[in-house]
Phi, psi and omega in degrees: 000320179293319179297320180294321178294320178296321178295318178297318178298317180295321180294318179295320180297325182291326189261344183268163174291165181305317181292316180292325179295320179296318179295319180294323179295319178296321179294320180294320179295324177294321178295320182293321184287333182274348177052057179274145178289160179302321181293316178295322180295320180293324179285331181285339178275095183283165177301328180293323179290320177294325176295322177295322178295320179293328177293319178296321178295321181289335180261014182292160188287342182279357173255156179300146180297320178231118180266117182280099175287162179304330180288329183274339182291132181294126181281138177292138180298136180287131183286124178281142177295327178295315178296322178295319178296320178294323179293317178296318177298318178298322178295317178296318178300315182297317181294315181299309186285333172296323176295318179297315180296321179296318179297315180293325183286321185265007177245104184297334183284345181266067180236010180291162181304322182294329177285334173296318178293320177296319178295322177294319177296318179295322178295320179296315179292326177297315178295325178296316178297318178295325178296322177294319179294316179295324177297322175295318180296315180296329184283320188248323182268344177229056183298144183074028180296148183291171182299319179303327178293318178297318179293323178295317179297317178296319180297319180295316183291316180296315180296315184293312182290326175295318178295325178297314181295316181291327176291325175296319176298318179296321177295321179295317178296317179297320178295319180294315181293328179292335176269324182290319176243063187296328184278331187243343189293321183291338175272330180280329181284120183245163177296325180298315179298320180294317179296323178295319179295317179295319178297319178297319179299313184290323177296319178296317183288322177295322176298317177297320181291331182276353181302315177299322180289336180272004175123343180275068179223174184243026180293335179263347182221097183297331182290342180268003184283148172272191178289346179240092178291139010261022178287134181286162180298318181295319178294320179296320179294319179298318178294320180294318178295319177298321177296318179298324176294318177298317180295319178296320177295320178295321177299318179295318180294317179294326176296318177293324177298317179297318179296317180294319180297317178293323179294319177296324180293325181282337182281342182252099186285328184295316182256030187300312183294317181296314182289330178296317178295315180296319181292319178299319177295320179295320178295320178297321179294317179298320178297319179295321179297314181293318179296321178295319179297315179294319181295329180284318191255332184298316179302317181293320181294315180294320180292327178295332180284319188266341188249166175218193186290344180282347180285156179302139184293336183297326178290325177296313179296324181293339176260332179288320183299314175298326178296320177291331178295340175300324177285345175283320184272346179302314178299326180292318184285312191260345182242300187290342175276345182289129183300321182293320177291324176298318178298318179295321178295318178296319179294322181288325184271317187242345182079013180211169180235128178299146182294325180294333177285327179291328183266003184290129177283155177284136177250164180291346179270353179288143179286000000 
């Protein structure tokens, strides 16, 4: 009996922590000194004493101090299909506009004022695409990001998309003036004036983007949030109304461009048939450009006026996604359709220029 007790004592000492082993050893020595029979020993070990031993075993040092059960482990946020679509759209926007900026930067002949405006539009859309990607990263890869990160993301997106819309307006104004004052505008329009206009656009848009960071946000009052947190409802309505004014001005300018194009076609009798066909095609292109711009931005602008943060998020995503697609088609409309940029792309990719591109006539829809 004594040998068996000593073996049990040694086994318990090996598996228990130092404190538990000392307690068990003392208990074993007490059992040995009292010379209790096996039957008495089994009866003296009550269920409570055996439960205490299991607790000591469960709290021993060879097990982790805190066991992360599946219920306690933090669950990774489920990736939304809307967020994934916005991230993919942002990546596509970034790649397209990075290509436009690279072509303009590495082609010395593309330094005219209109290419400065195209480059400014491409830079705005590039920042918008990067903002969409960063917003995805902050949402899923840096969950629980602090308030400054949220404000930075909002500032980047508001500034970039505002600059994109205003640069489109500037290109439209430049196109209208180049037709309205066709004989003198190209000599009066200077690079200095264009750079000043671009600088004014960016300063205005950066100021709009910094408004949430300067205190005009809804982080302390959820009821004041717009559909795009942390932008307040009042700021969102102001931006939407400003966009509607810009869109109305663009419609008026494109209408005047169409009238001027038709008038020029009628004044030249010798080339009347050729110019009539070219002008009709240009008007159709301008109409498609304006319709695409309105289809992308009007749903989001109208929804920003009538909705707030209490509305279902699915409606917000359903209007935001088409608005971001506007930055996808901007390079196609304003850059890749331009004959000079097309020539530069052909030279960079193939080292030659197709003959049909060299003989292509200028249309009223060309930037």
